N, C-alpha and C positions, 0 to 999 in steps of 0.2 A: 295929199299924202304922198311923200316921196317913195315909200316902199311899204310892202306888207310884211316885212321882216325887219328885225332890229339890226341885222348885219348889213354891211354894204353889199350891193348886189352886182352880179355880172351876167352878161349874155355871151354865150359861146357860139360864134358863127363857124360853120364847117367843123362841127364838134367831134365827128367820128365816135369812138367809144368813150372819149372823155378824159384823155390825159391832161389836156390844158385845164379843163374844169376841175379835175382832181387837185392839181397844184393850187388852183385858186381857192378851193374849199379848204384845203389844209392851211392856206395862208390866212383864212378867216372870212373870206367872201361867201355869199350865198348865191348859188346858181339858180336863176329863175327861168331861163330858157336856153335850150341848146338846139341848134338847127343843123341838119345835114340832109342832103338829097339821097344818100345811100342808106336805105333802111337796114341793110345787113350790117354795115359798119357801125350804125348807131344802135343796133338791137340790144346791146348790153347796157346802154346808158341808163335806161329807166330802172334796171335792177340795181346798179351801183349808186345811183343818185335818186333815191325814192322821193325826195322832196322837190326835185327839179322837174321841168316840163320839157321832155324831148319832143321836137317837132320835125317831122319829115317834110322837107320843102326845099325848093330851089332858092337860094339866097338872092340870085339875080332877079327873081320874079316877085319877091316880097316888096311891097310898096310901103311908104310911110303910113298910109291909112290902115294897113294890115296890122301894124304893131298894137293898135288899141285893142283889137280882137285877141291878139296873142298874149299880151301882158297887161292889158288894161291901161290905167293911167300911170303906171310905174315908170319912173325915169331910172334906167340902170346907172349904177355908179361907174361901171366900167364895161367895155366891150373887149373881148379877146377873140383870137381866131387865127388859124393858119389856112389861108385859101389853098385849094389843090395846086400842087407844085409841079405836076408832070411836064407841063409845057416849059418849065424853067430848069428842070433837073439836068445836071451834067451827065447823068447816067442814061443811056438809051437814046432814043430819037427825040430831038427837041423840035417842036413845031411852033413857029412864031405865031401862026394863025390859030393855034389851039384855042377853042372857045373858052376853056377854063382860065386862060390868061386874063380874060375880062373880069374875073371874079375879084381880082385886086381892086378894080374900080368900084365894084359893088360893096366890098368890105368898107371902103372909106365913105361911100355914099351913106351907108347905114350909120356910121359914126357921125357924119354931118347931120343926119336927120334926127337921130336920137339924142345927140348932144350929151354924152356921158362926161364924167369928170376926167376920165382917162381912157386910153385904149392901148392894147399890146397886140402887135401883129408879128407872126413868125412865118418863116419860109426858108427855102433852100438857098445855099450860097449862089447858085446859078442866077438868082434874081438880080445879083449885082453885076453880071456880065454885061458887056457893052450893048448887046442886042436886046437886053431885058430891062436895064436900069430905067429907061424912059417910062416903062409901064408903071414901075413902082413910084417914081417921082411924080408922075401925073396923078396917081392916086393920093399921095401925100398932099399935093397942092390943093386938093379939095378942102382940106381941114387946117392947112397951115396958118390961116388967118386967126383961128380961134385957139389952136393948141401950140404949146411949146413942144418941138419935136426933138427927140433923142434918137440918133441913128440916121440911117441904118448902121448897125454894128453887128459883129459876129460873136456868138457865144458858143461854148462847147458844153454839152450836157455833162461831160466828165468833170468839169470844174464845179459842178453843183452836186457831185456825189454819185452820178450814174456810172455803171461799169462799161460805158461805151463812149468812144470818140464820135460824137454826133454834133457836127458844126452846123449852126443855123443862123440865118439873118433875122434880126429882131428890130422892130421900130416901135418906139413908145412915144405916146403923146399925152400931155396933161394940160389941163386948163389952169393957167397961172392965176386966174381970178378966184379959183376954188381950192387950189392945192399949193402947199409950200414947194419951193424949188426942188426938183429932182436932178440928180446927176448920175452919170455912169458909175462913178465911184460908189454911190449909195446903193446901186443895183448889183454890184459885183460882190461875190462872196467875201466876207470879212476874214482876212487872213488865209493862209494856204490850207487847202483841203487835202487830206490824205487820199490818194487815189483809191477807188474801190476796185479791187481786182476781181477777176472771174472767180477765183477761189472764195473771196469774201461773199460774192453774190450768189453762187449756186452750189457750193460744195456740200451744203446740208440738205439738199433736195432729194426726194426719192427718185429711183430710176423710172423709166417709162413703164406704163402698164399696157397689157394687151388691149387692143381696140375692142370696147364692149359691143360694137355694132348696134348701138342704140343712138338714134339721131338726136336724142335729148340729153345724152350723158355728157357732162362737162369734164370727164376724166379725173375722177376723184381718187386720191391715194393717201395713205397714211404717211405722216412725217416719219422718217426712219429714226431708230434709236441712235443717240449721239455716241454711245459707247465711250463716254468720258471725254469726247472732243468738245471743245468750246465753240459756241456760236460766235461769229463775227458780230460786231455792233450793227453792221448793215443787215445781216440776217435776222437779228433780234428785232430790228425796226420793221422789216418786211413781214414778220410773223405777228405783229401786233394786230389786235382787233380794231376795226374802224372807229373813228369818233362818232358820237351820237348823231344820227341823221344821215349817215352814209352806210352803204353796204346792203347787199341782198340778204334777207333773213335766212334763206337756205344756206348761203355760203357762211354766214356767221355761225349758224348752228353746227354746220359741218366742221368748221375750224375749232369750235369748242370741243368737238369729239376727236380732234387730232388729224383732220383731213384737209387737203387743199386740192384745187382743181388744175386742169391744164397738163395732165401727165400722159395723155394717149400717145402711144408709140408711133413713129414713122417707120414702116417696115422696109428693110433693105435686103437685097440678095446677099448671100454669103460673100460673093465676089466683091460687091460694093462695100459691104461692111469691113472686109479685110483691107480694101484699098484705103478706106477712111482711117482705119486703125493705124495703118502704116504711113499716113501722111504726117510729116513733122509738124509739131506745134508752131504756129506763126507762119505757116505756108498754106497755099491753096491746093486742093486736090486738082490734079491736071485735067480731069475729065469734067467734073461738075463745076469746077471753079469755086467750090465751097471753101471758105477760109477756116483753118483749124485753130480754135481758140487756145490760148496759153493760160495756164492756171494763174500765173503771176502778171498777166497782161490785161488789156482792155479789149472789148469787142469792137470791130468796125461798125459802122452805121448799119442798123438792122433795116432791111428793105421790105417794102410792102407787097410787091407783086401788083397785079392788076385785077380789076373787077371783071364781071362777065361782059360788060360793054366794051372792054378793050382786050378781049381774048382769054381771060381767066388764066393768065400766066402766073405761076408761083415764083416768088423771089428765091434766089439762092440763099440757103440758110447756113449759118455757121456750123462747124463740126464741134462736137463735145471734145474737151481737151484730152480725155483718156479712154473714151469708149468709141467704138466704130460706128457712129451714128450722128445724125444732125441733132441739134438741141430741141428740147420740148417747148411747148407754148409757155409753160411756167418758167422755164429757164430764160426764155426770151423776155418775158415780163419782168423778171428779177433784174436782168441786165439793163432794161429800159428804165427801171425805177418804179414799177407798179407793185403795190403791196399784195400779199398773198390772198387777202379777202376779195380782191378785185377779180371778177369773172369776165370771160370774153365770149366765146361761142363754142358750141359742141363740135363744130368742124374746124380742124386744124388750119386749113387754108384761110378761112375767114378770120380766125384768131390772129394768125401772123399778119394778115392785112391790117387788122385793127392796131396791132402793136407797131408795125412798121410805119403806119400813117400818123402815129400819135406824137404829140409833144411829150417829152419826158416829164412826168409829174414832178420830179425833183427839180428840174430846171424851172418849170412853171412856178413851183412854190418859192424857189429862190428869187425869182424876178418879182413876184407879186407880193411877197411878205413886206418889203420896205414900202411898197405902194399902199398896202393895207394900213401900215402904221401911219403913213402920211395922211390918208383919208380919215382915219379914226381920230387922229390928233386934231385935225381941223374940226371934226364934229364936236369933240370934247371942249375945245376952246370956244366954239360958237355957243355951245350950251351954257358955258360958264359966263 
């Protein structure tokens, strides 16, 4: 038996909170396993994907023999994943010997061992720099005999409808014996997409709420009255309840009552708040270096910060376009393309890490939808 579900299946390596998996699910795939070594980053996965199997583990230490225990005899239709990119990032200190760089190799090792019909790998642009490209190409070489390789190529989440310029390297491989030919043209958005502005993405959201000082509170607040204002098509989409099989029951119930999460305030001193308020839109605050968003523009790439193993540094967060403060977790989620039913973590720091580390679900869905059509078309033709 190829699968215990009627839908084509995927495994998400280095899953984090599940942005890549969410796009795959919305494209039609069924997530059967998601692996990440960081239990905090992955802590919301089980809530948002109740039918999937989150696994805390080191991808580098998982052997071929372990997969039978993890997923049984299932052969996944596809493997997706974004190996940790800190060693390749152009921001901050790059370390060629960063052990996380070896995870590129292990990603392709699992592709080779599990032999899915396709794979999609995502990473930062720095992976294509001269000092890093060899690592990527050595990984691809492990599977190039079986798979037709597309890329590496660069995509921008903004071109898939996200309100952020987030450039990423993508490599796609597919088995030409099991799938019809794929091309970059088929994987690109069909026709021009109207950019999603910051106004489209966050102007309907409630202001921050006072920190409830409850370690389990996700920061719930009521949607504000629209007072005759029309929702953007983007905001309408983000407010939709999840498809069947996705979403945390508590979040779904709260949304039906008009609440959404991720609204806990970040407190600033009066001096800092005034400085933020006086920073021109489209410019950076000279002290914090926080970029102030423009209502009619896009956000720069949202950054993740570091975990406790790397010093627990918080990433610089963008400033709200018209209020003297940094953006909330929910505003960041909207900018990245996460729907309002998706919950993160009661702690803002961990929530921003989750969002900053994630693949935009909109980009994921855009890339994986044509692959889903290809796979299911083949299944239909074979059945006929």
